[in-house]
Biopython code that builds the backbone (N, CA, C, O; Angstrom):
import numpy as np
from Bio.PDB.StructureBuilder import StructureBuilder

atoms = [
    (1, "MET", "N", (-7.155, -21.585, 14.325)),
    (1, "MET", "CA", (-7.856, -20.647, 15.177)),
    (1, "MET", "C", (-7.957, -19.291, 14.480)),
    (1, "MET", "O", (-7.080, -18.921, 13.699)),
    (2, "ALA", "N", (-9.011, -18.567, 14.761)),
    (2, "ALA", "CA", (-9.235, -17.278, 14.097)),
    (2, "ALA", "C", (-8.723, -16.124, 14.953)),
    (2, "ALA", "O", (-8.674, -16.203, 16.181)),
    (3, "LYS", "N", (-8.349, -15.066, 14.273)),
    (3, "LYS", "CA", (-7.856, -13.871, 14.945)),
    (3, "LYS", "C", (-8.728, -12.697, 14.518)),
    (3, "LYS", "O", (-9.114, -12.594, 13.353)),
    (4, "ASN", "N", (-9.037, -11.813, 15.465)),
    (4, "ASN", "CA", (-9.842, -10.623, 15.188)),
    (4, "ASN", "C", (-8.891, -9.449, 14.985)),
    (4, "ASN", "O", (-8.012, -9.202, 15.810)),
    (5, "ILE", "N", (-9.071, -8.734, 13.893)),
    (5, "ILE", "CA", (-8.176, -7.634, 13.515)),
    (5, "ILE", "C", (-8.945, -6.323, 13.527)),
    (5, "ILE", "O", (-10.043, -6.231, 12.978)),
    (6, "TYR", "N", (-8.357, -5.304, 14.159)),
    (6, "TYR", "CA", (-8.913, -3.951, 14.155)),
    (6, "TYR", "C", (-8.352, -3.220, 12.935)),
    (6, "TYR", "O", (-7.152, -3.282, 12.664)),
    (7, "VAL", "N", (-9.222, -2.532, 12.207)),
    (7, "VAL", "CA", (-8.806, -1.747, 11.045)),
    (7, "VAL", "C", (-9.333, -0.332, 11.244)),
    (7, "VAL", "O", (-10.542, -0.106, 11.193)),
    (8, "GLY", "N", (-8.439, 0.613, 11.469)),
    (8, "GLY", "CA", (-8.842, 1.989, 11.736)),
    (8, "GLY", "C", (-8.438, 2.944, 10.632)),
    (8, "GLY", "O", (-7.643, 2.609, 9.754)),
    (9, "ASN", "N", (-8.998, 4.134, 10.694)),
    (9, "ASN", "CA", (-8.739, 5.224, 9.746)),
    (9, "ASN", "C", (-9.246, 4.885, 8.348)),
    (9, "ASN", "O", (-8.623, 5.237, 7.347)),
    (10, "LEU", "N", (-10.384, 4.197, 8.296)),
    (10, "LEU", "CA", (-10.992, 3.849, 7.011)),
    (10, "LEU", "C", (-11.651, 5.070, 6.376)),
    (10, "LEU", "O", (-12.129, 5.967, 7.070)),
    (11, "ALA", "N", (-11.667, 5.085, 5.064)),
    (11, "ALA", "CA", (-12.410, 6.124, 4.349)),
    (11, "ALA", "C", (-13.896, 5.941, 4.672)),
    (11, "ALA", "O", (-14.359, 4.814, 4.847)),
    (12, "TRP", "N", (-14.630, 7.029, 4.748)),
    (12, "TRP", "CA", (-16.045, 6.969, 5.132)),
    (12, "TRP", "C", (-16.866, 6.108, 4.178)),
    (12, "TRP", "O", (-17.898, 5.563, 4.569)),
    (13, "SER", "N", (-16.419, 5.984, 2.941)),
    (13, "SER", "CA", (-17.177, 5.237, 1.932)),
    (13, "SER", "C", (-16.885, 3.731, 1.941)),
    (13, "SER", "O", (-17.495, 2.990, 1.171)),
    (14, "THR", "N", (-15.969, 3.267, 2.791)),
    (14, "THR", "CA", (-15.598, 1.847, 2.821)),
    (14, "THR", "C", (-16.781, 0.986, 3.268)),
    (14, "THR", "O", (-17.465, 1.304, 4.240)),
    (15, "THR", "N", (-17.006, -0.108, 2.541)),
    (15, "THR", "CA", (-18.099, -1.035, 2.862)),
    (15, "THR", "C", (-17.528, -2.339, 3.440)),
    (15, "THR", "O", (-16.319, -2.567, 3.408)),
    (16, "ASP", "N", (-18.414, -3.179, 3.963)),
    (16, "ASP", "CA", (-18.005, -4.495, 4.445)),
    (16, "ASP", "C", (-17.321, -5.279, 3.326)),
    (16, "ASP", "O", (-16.301, -5.931, 3.552)),
    (17, "ALA", "N", (-17.884, -5.213, 2.126)),
    (17, "ALA", "CA", (-17.322, -5.936, 0.977)),
    (17, "ALA", "C", (-15.923, -5.425, 0.629)),
    (17, "ALA", "O", (-15.036, -6.215, 0.305)),
    (18, "ASP", "N", (-15.725, -4.106, 0.697)),
    (18, "ASP", "CA", (-14.396, -3.532, 0.436)),
    (18, "ASP", "C", (-13.371, -4.089, 1.423)),
    (18, "ASP", "O", (-12.261, -4.460, 1.043)),
    (19, "LEU", "N", (-13.759, -4.141, 2.683)),
    (19, "LEU", "CA", (-12.877, -4.636, 3.733)),
    (19, "LEU", "C", (-12.553, -6.116, 3.499)),
    (19, "LEU", "O", (-11.399, -6.529, 3.613)),
    (20, "ARG", "N", (-13.573, -6.902, 3.174)),
    (20, "ARG", "CA", (-13.378, -8.332, 2.902)),
    (20, "ARG", "C", (-12.413, -8.516, 1.724)),
    (20, "ARG", "O", (-11.494, -9.332, 1.799)),
    (21, "ASN", "N", (-12.616, -7.769, 0.649)),
    (21, "ASN", "CA", (-11.767, -7.892, -0.539)),
    (21, "ASN", "C", (-10.321, -7.489, -0.250)),
    (21, "ASN", "O", (-9.389, -8.101, -0.772)),
    (22, "LEU", "N", (-10.136, -6.474, 0.569)),
    (22, "LEU", "CA", (-8.800, -5.999, 0.915)),
    (22, "LEU", "C", (-8.010, -7.083, 1.649)),
    (22, "LEU", "O", (-6.818, -7.259, 1.396)),
    (23, "PHE", "N", (-8.661, -7.801, 2.546)),
    (23, "PHE", "CA", (-7.981, -8.807, 3.359)),
    (23, "PHE", "C", (-7.951, -10.193, 2.718)),
    (23, "PHE", "O", (-7.157, -11.039, 3.129)),
    (24, "ALA", "N", (-8.803, -10.443, 1.717)),
    (24, "ALA", "CA", (-8.922, -11.767, 1.108)),
    (24, "ALA", "C", (-7.624, -12.264, 0.483)),
    (24, "ALA", "O", (-7.401, -13.473, 0.425)),
    (25, "GLU", "N", (-6.769, -11.368, 0.016)),
    (25, "GLU", "CA", (-5.528, -11.821, -0.615)),
    (25, "GLU", "C", (-4.551, -12.436, 0.389)),
    (25, "GLU", "O", (-3.564, -13.053, -0.011)),
    (26, "PHE", "N", (-4.816, -12.274, 1.689)),
    (26, "PHE", "CA", (-3.919, -12.811, 2.711)),
    (26, "PHE", "C", (-4.425, -14.110, 3.335)),
    (26, "PHE", "O", (-3.714, -14.727, 4.128)),
    (27, "GLY", "N", (-5.622, -14.526, 2.996)),
    (27, "GLY", "CA", (-6.171, -15.767, 3.533)),
    (27, "GLY", "C", (-7.685, -15.709, 3.584)),
    (27, "GLY", "O", (-8.308, -14.759, 3.109)),
    (28, "GLU", "N", (-8.264, -16.748, 4.170)),
    (28, "GLU", "CA", (-9.719, -16.830, 4.247)),
    (28, "GLU", "C", (-10.261, -15.827, 5.264)),
    (28, "GLU", "O", (-9.867, -15.831, 6.430)),
    (29, "VAL", "N", (-11.163, -14.977, 4.807)),
    (29, "VAL", "CA", (-11.807, -13.997, 5.683)),
    (29, "VAL", "C", (-13.099, -14.622, 6.208)),
    (29, "VAL", "O", (-13.989, -14.973, 5.434)),
    (30, "ILE", "N", (-13.188, -14.754, 7.516)),
    (30, "ILE", "CA", (-14.376, -15.332, 8.138)),
    (30, "ILE", "C", (-15.483, -14.282, 8.214)),
    (30, "ILE", "O", (-16.643, -14.565, 7.915)),
    (31, "SER", "N", (-15.112, -13.074, 8.615)),
    (31, "SER", "CA", (-16.083, -11.975, 8.637)),
    (31, "SER", "C", (-15.350, -10.650, 8.486)),
    (31, "SER", "O", (-14.178, -10.529, 8.840)),
    (32, "ALA", "N", (-16.058, -9.658, 7.954)),
    (32, "ALA", "CA", (-15.514, -8.309, 7.787)),
    (32, "ALA", "C", (-16.666, -7.341, 8.004)),
    (32, "ALA", "O", (-17.706, -7.444, 7.354)),
    (33, "ARG", "N", (-16.473, -6.397, 8.924)),
    (33, "ARG", "CA", (-17.565, -5.492, 9.255)),
    (33, "ARG", "C", (-17.053, -4.085, 9.530)),
    (33, "ARG", "O", (-16.164, -3.885, 10.357)),
    (34, "VAL", "N", (-17.623, -3.117, 8.828)),
    (34, "VAL", "CA", (-17.358, -1.703, 9.096)),
    (34, "VAL", "C", (-18.376, -1.276, 10.148)),
    (34, "VAL", "O", (-19.571, -1.533, 10.001)),
    (35, "ILE", "N", (-17.906, -0.629, 11.201)),
    (35, "ILE", "CA", (-18.786, -0.210, 12.284)),
    (35, "ILE", "C", (-19.454, 1.110, 11.917)),
    (35, "ILE", "O", (-18.795, 2.049, 11.472)),
    (36, "SER", "N", (-20.769, 1.169, 12.109)),
    (36, "SER", "CA", (-21.512, 2.394, 11.777)),
    (36, "SER", "C", (-22.204, 2.947, 13.019)),
    (36, "SER", "O", (-22.475, 2.229, 13.982)),
    (37, "ASP", "N", (-22.470, 4.219, 12.964)),
    (37, "ASP", "CA", (-23.159, 4.903, 14.050)),
    (37, "ASP", "C", (-24.596, 4.395, 14.143)),
    (37, "ASP", "O", (-25.277, 4.279, 13.124)),
    (38, "ARG", "N", (-25.057, 4.094, 15.336)),
    (38, "ARG", "CA", (-26.409, 3.551, 15.511)),
    (38, "ARG", "C", (-27.499, 4.513, 15.072)),
    (38, "ARG", "O", (-28.518, 4.098, 14.521)),
    (39, "GLU", "N", (-27.286, 5.782, 15.313)),
    (39, "GLU", "CA", (-28.338, 6.763, 15.017)),
    (39, "GLU", "C", (-28.339, 7.227, 13.571)),
    (39, "GLU", "O", (-29.398, 7.360, 12.958)),
    (40, "THR", "N", (-27.146, 7.476, 13.020)),
    (40, "THR", "CA", (-27.088, 8.027, 11.662)),
    (40, "THR", "C", (-26.847, 6.967, 10.595)),
    (40, "THR", "O", (-27.160, 7.187, 9.425)),
    (41, "GLY", "N", (-26.294, 5.818, 10.984)),
    (41, "GLY", "CA", (-25.971, 4.781, 10.023)),
    (41, "GLY", "C", (-24.683, 5.049, 9.258)),
    (41, "GLY", "O", (-24.282, 4.249, 8.413)),
    (42, "ARG", "N", (-24.035, 6.171, 9.551)),
    (42, "ARG", "CA", (-22.798, 6.557, 8.872)),
    (42, "ARG", "C", (-21.615, 5.782, 9.467)),
    (42, "ARG", "O", (-21.593, 5.493, 10.663)),
    (43, "SER", "N", (-20.649, 5.455, 8.633)),
    (43, "SER", "CA", (-19.451, 4.749, 9.076)),
    (43, "SER", "C", (-18.761, 5.537, 10.181)),
    (43, "SER", "O", (-18.726, 6.767, 10.152)),
    (44, "ARG", "N", (-18.216, 4.820, 11.149)),
    (44, "ARG", "CA", (-17.455, 5.461, 12.219)),
    (44, "ARG", "C", (-15.964, 5.481, 11.895)),
    (44, "ARG", "O", (-15.160, 5.951, 12.700)),
    (45, "GLY", "N", (-15.591, 4.970, 10.713)),
    (45, "GLY", "CA", (-14.197, 5.045, 10.268)),
    (45, "GLY", "C", (-13.316, 3.892, 10.737)),
    (45, "GLY", "O", (-12.094, 3.952, 10.603)),
    (46, "PHE", "N", (-13.926, 2.842, 11.286)),
    (46, "PHE", "CA", (-13.139, 1.679, 11.664)),
    (46, "PHE", "C", (-13.977, 0.420, 11.507)),
    (46, "PHE", "O", (-15.197, 0.482, 11.351)),
    (47, "GLY", "N", (-13.307, -0.714, 11.550)),
    (47, "GLY", "CA", (-14.011, -1.976, 11.408)),
    (47, "GLY", "C", (-13.188, -3.121, 11.957)),
    (47, "GLY", "O", (-12.100, -2.923, 12.498)),
    (48, "PHE", "N", (-13.726, -4.326, 11.809)),
    (48, "PHE", "CA", (-13.061, -5.529, 12.296)),
    (48, "PHE", "C", (-13.117, -6.611, 11.231)),
    (48, "PHE", "O", (-14.116, -6.769, 10.529)),
    (49, "VAL", "N", (-12.020, -7.350, 11.131)),
    (49, "VAL", "CA", (-11.938, -8.472, 10.209)),
    (49, "VAL", "C", (-11.515, -9.688, 11.025)),
    (49, "VAL", "O", (-10.588, -9.619, 11.832)),
    (50, "GLU", "N", (-12.207, -10.799, 10.803)),
    (50, "GLU", "CA", (-11.828, -12.041, 11.465)),
    (50, "GLU", "C", (-11.309, -12.982, 10.391)),
    (50, "GLU", "O", (-11.973, -13.217, 9.381)),
    (51, "MET", "N", (-10.102, -13.525, 10.622)),
    (51, "MET", "CA", (-9.511, -14.452, 9.669)),
    (51, "MET", "C", (-8.558, -15.405, 10.375)),
    (51, "MET", "O", (-8.265, -15.230, 11.558)),
    (52, "ASP", "N", (-8.065, -16.427, 9.646)),
    (52, "ASP", "CA", (-7.172, -17.405, 10.255)),
    (52, "ASP", "C", (-5.871, -16.746, 10.710)),
    (52, "ASP", "O", (-5.466, -15.713, 10.176)),
    (53, "ASP", "N", (-5.223, -17.358, 11.703)),
    (53, "ASP", "CA", (-4.020, -16.786, 12.321)),
    (53, "ASP", "C", (-2.911, -16.430, 11.336)),
    (53, "ASP", "O", (-2.381, -15.320, 11.376)),
    (54, "ALA", "N", (-2.556, -17.356, 10.457)),
    (54, "ALA", "CA", (-1.449, -17.123, 9.531)),
    (54, "ALA", "C", (-1.746, -15.953, 8.605)),
    (54, "ALA", "O", (-0.895, -15.086, 8.407)),
    (55, "GLY", "N", (-2.939, -15.924, 8.041)),
    (55, "GLY", "CA", (-3.326, -14.827, 7.157)),
    (55, "GLY", "C", (-3.413, -13.503, 7.896)),
    (55, "GLY", "O", (-3.080, -12.452, 7.348)),
    (56, "ALA", "N", (-3.865, -13.560, 9.144)),
    (56, "ALA", "CA", (-4.000, -12.343, 9.945)),
    (56, "ALA", "C", (-2.647, -11.682, 10.172)),
    (56, "ALA", "O", (-2.515, -10.465, 10.035)),
    (57, "ALA", "N", (-1.649, -12.478, 10.516)),
    (57, "ALA", "CA", (-0.307, -11.930, 10.753)),
    (57, "ALA", "C", (0.233, -11.262, 9.492)),
    (57, "ALA", "O", (0.813, -10.178, 9.560)),
    (58, "GLN", "N", (0.041, -11.910, 8.341)),
    (58, "GLN", "CA", (0.507, -11.332, 7.071)),
    (58, "GLN", "C", (-0.242, -10.042, 6.758)),
    (58, "GLN", "O", (0.363, -9.050, 6.350)),
    (59, "ALA", "N", (-1.556, -10.057, 6.950)),
    (59, "ALA", "CA", (-2.369, -8.883, 6.635)),
    (59, "ALA", "C", (-1.986, -7.694, 7.509)),
    (59, "ALA", "O", (-1.872, -6.571, 7.020)),
    (60, "ILE", "N", (-1.791, -7.939, 8.790)),
    (60, "ILE", "CA", (-1.411, -6.853, 9.705)),
    (60, "ILE", "C", (-0.101, -6.235, 9.257)),
    (60, "ILE", "O", (0.022, -5.013, 9.180)),
    (61, "GLN", "N", (0.880, -7.080, 8.960)),
    (61, "GLN", "CA", (2.189, -6.586, 8.545)),
    (61, "GLN", "C", (2.112, -5.808, 7.223)),
    (61, "GLN", "O", (2.735, -4.756, 7.077)),
    (62, "ALA", "N", (1.349, -6.331, 6.273)),
    (62, "ALA", "CA", (1.283, -5.721, 4.945)),
    (62, "ALA", "C", (0.427, -4.458, 4.899)),
    (62, "ALA", "O", (0.741, -3.527, 4.156)),
    (63, "LEU", "N", (-0.654, -4.414, 5.687)),
    (63, "LEU", "CA", (-1.619, -3.318, 5.538)),
    (63, "LEU", "C", (-1.479, -2.188, 6.554)),
    (63, "LEU", "O", (-1.986, -1.093, 6.314)),
    (64, "ASN", "N", (-0.806, -2.421, 7.683)),
    (64, "ASN", "CA", (-0.669, -1.349, 8.670)),
    (64, "ASN", "C", (0.148, -0.203, 8.073)),
    (64, "ASN", "O", (1.289, -0.399, 7.656)),
    (65, "GLY", "N", (-0.438, 0.985, 8.036)),
    (65, "GLY", "CA", (0.229, 2.165, 7.485)),
    (65, "GLY", "C", (0.049, 2.324, 5.985)),
    (65, "GLY", "O", (0.485, 3.328, 5.421)),
    (66, "LYS", "N", (-0.584, 1.357, 5.324)),
    (66, "LYS", "CA", (-0.775, 1.424, 3.871)),
    (66, "LYS", "C", (-1.852, 2.457, 3.537)),
    (66, "LYS", "O", (-2.884, 2.522, 4.205)),
    (67, "GLY", "N", (-1.611, 3.249, 2.517)),
    (67, "GLY", "CA", (-2.567, 4.260, 2.078)),
    (67, "GLY", "C", (-3.669, 3.644, 1.239)),
    (67, "GLY", "O", (-3.405, 3.110, 0.162)),
    (68, "ILE", "N", (-4.899, 3.712, 1.720)),
    (68, "ILE", "CA", (-6.066, 3.211, 0.990)),
    (68, "ILE", "C", (-7.128, 4.310, 1.019)),
    (68, "ILE", "O", (-7.484, 4.798, 2.092)),
    (69, "GLY", "N", (-7.630, 4.697, -0.137)),
    (69, "GLY", "CA", (-8.666, 5.723, -0.196)),
    (69, "GLY", "C", (-8.200, 7.065, 0.367)),
    (69, "GLY", "O", (-8.990, 7.819, 0.935)),
    (70, "GLY", "N", (-6.908, 7.351, 0.200)),
    (70, "GLY", "CA", (-6.376, 8.629, 0.676)),
    (70, "GLY", "C", (-6.095, 8.679, 2.174)),
    (70, "GLY", "O", (-5.809, 9.748, 2.713)),
    (71, "ARG", "N", (-6.173, 7.523, 2.855)),
    (71, "ARG", "CA", (-5.933, 7.486, 4.298)),
    (71, "ARG", "C", (-4.975, 6.348, 4.625)),
    (71, "ARG", "O", (-5.011, 5.300, 3.980)),
    (72, "ASP", "N", (-4.117, 6.549, 5.625)),
    (72, "ASP", "CA", (-3.196, 5.508, 6.060)),
    (72, "ASP", "C", (-3.886, 4.638, 7.097)),
    (72, "ASP", "O", (-4.254, 5.113, 8.172)),
    (73, "LEU", "N", (-4.062, 3.357, 6.770)),
    (73, "LEU", "CA", (-4.768, 2.441, 7.658)),
    (73, "LEU", "C", (-3.975, 2.163, 8.929)),
    (73, "LEU", "O", (-2.744, 2.160, 8.929)),
    (74, "LYS", "N", (-4.705, 1.932, 10.001)),
    (74, "LYS", "CA", (-4.123, 1.452, 11.247)),
    (74, "LYS", "C", (-4.670, 0.037, 11.430)),
    (74, "LYS", "O", (-5.867, -0.151, 11.644)),
    (75, "VAL", "N", (-3.786, -0.950, 11.344)),
    (75, "VAL", "CA", (-4.209, -2.345, 11.385)),
    (75, "VAL", "C", (-3.425, -3.064, 12.475)),
    (75, "VAL", "O", (-2.194, -3.076, 12.456)),
    (76, "ASN", "N", (-4.135, -3.661, 13.422)),
    (76, "ASN", "CA", (-3.484, -4.452, 14.466)),
    (76, "ASN", "C", (-4.458, -5.460, 15.041)),
    (76, "ASN", "O", (-5.648, -5.452, 14.724)),
    (77, "GLU", "N", (-3.933, -6.330, 15.893)),
    (77, "GLU", "CA", (-4.793, -7.324, 16.513)),
    (77, "GLU", "C", (-5.760, -6.608, 17.441)),
    (77, "GLU", "O", (-5.353, -5.768, 18.243)),
    (78, "ALA", "N", (-7.041, -6.941, 17.332)),
    (78, "ALA", "CA", (-8.068, -6.286, 18.149)),
    (78, "ALA", "C", (-7.885, -6.675, 19.608)),
    (78, "ALA", "O", (-7.573, -7.823, 19.926)),
    (79, "GLN", "N", (-8.084, -5.703, 20.485)),
    (79, "GLN", "CA", (-8.021, -5.932, 21.927)),
    (79, "GLN", "C", (-9.436, -6.061, 22.456)),
    (79, "GLN", "O", (-10.349, -5.419, 21.936)),
    (80, "PRO", "N", (-9.638, -6.881, 23.485)),
    (80, "PRO", "CA", (-10.992, -6.991, 24.052)),
    (80, "PRO", "C", (-11.464, -5.637, 24.580)),
    (80, "PRO", "O", (-10.675, -4.843, 25.093)),
    (81, "ARG", "N", (-12.754, -5.398, 24.444)),
    (81, "ARG", "CA", (-13.328, -4.151, 24.944)),
    (81, "ARG", "C", (-13.216, -4.099, 26.453)),
    (81, "ARG", "O", (-13.438, -5.094, 27.144)),
    (82, "GLU", "N", (-12.871, -2.932, 26.951)),
    (82, "GLU", "CA", (-12.851, -2.747, 28.399)),
    (82, "GLU", "C", (-14.292, -2.662, 28.867)),
    (82, "GLU", "O", (-15.140, -2.063, 28.206)),
    (83, "SER", "N", (-14.554, -3.264, 30.002)),
    (83, "SER", "CA", (-15.931, -3.184, 30.501)),
    (83, "SER", "C", (-16.189, -1.772, 31.010)),
    (83, "SER", "O", (-15.370, -1.177, 31.709)),
    (84, "ARG", "N", (-17.329, -1.272, 30.644)),
    (84, "ARG", "CA", (-17.712, 0.071, 31.059)),
    (84, "ARG", "C", (-18.846, -0.053, 32.056)),
    (84, "ARG", "O", (-19.685, -0.946, 31.941)),
    (85, "PRO", "N", (-18.876, 0.830, 33.024)),
    (85, "PRO", "CA", (-19.994, 0.758, 33.965)),
    (85, "PRO", "C", (-21.301, 1.014, 33.227)),
    (85, "PRO", "O", (-21.374, 1.868, 32.344)),
    (86, "SER", "N", (-22.308, 0.280, 33.594)),
    (86, "SER", "CA", (-23.599, 0.473, 32.909)),
    (86, "SER", "C", (-24.230, 1.782, 33.354)),
    (86, "SER", "O", (-24.123, 2.199, 34.507)),
    (87, "ARG", "N", (-24.882, 2.402, 32.403)),
    (87, "ARG", "CA", (-25.546, 3.675, 32.701)),
    (87, "ARG", "C", (-26.981, 3.398, 33.112)),
    (87, "ARG", "O", (-27.635, 2.509, 32.567)),
    (88, "PRO", "N", (-27.460, 4.159, 34.067)),
    (88, "PRO", "CA", (-28.855, 3.932, 34.466)),
    (88, "PRO", "C", (-29.798, 4.326, 33.331)),
    (88, "PRO", "O", (-29.549, 5.296, 32.616)),
    (89, "ARG", "N", (-30.858, 3.582, 33.177)),
    (89, "ARG", "CA", (-31.873, 3.900, 32.166)),
    (89, "ARG", "C", (-33.028, 4.619, 32.853)),
    (89, "ARG", "O", (-33.526, 4.186, 33.891)),
    (90, "TYR", "N", (-33.425, 5.688, 32.268)),
    (90, "TYR", "CA", (-34.501, 6.490, 32.862)),
    (90, "TYR", "C", (-35.795, 6.261, 32.159)),
    (90, "TYR", "O", (-36.810, 6.853, 32.525)),
]
sb = StructureBuilder()
sb.init_structure("model")
sb.init_model(0)
sb.init_chain("A")
sb.init_seg("    ")
for serial, (resi, resn, name, xyz) in enumerate(atoms, 1):
    if name == "N":
        sb.init_residue(resn, " ", resi, " ")
    sb.init_atom(name, np.array(xyz, "f"), 0.0, 1.0, " ", f" {name:<3s}", serial, name[0])
structure = sb.get_structure()
């Protein structure tokens, strides 16, 4: 089964490929995505990696707090998004 991992405090220059390569040493990476702002296209400083359970546990333990690109990563199991009330469209 796959686990979704939240990766925060990324350097602004981090790409999807960088994220995939960082996690690949811990197991098979199913997907890796840096989240970007819809309007500007600029990185929002966080992303998500999906990988197998065993590799995910190792990656979280090894990478949480690790300094990458001058920043200490925050790595943990992703939590489901809280539902937000929909905004009216005008």
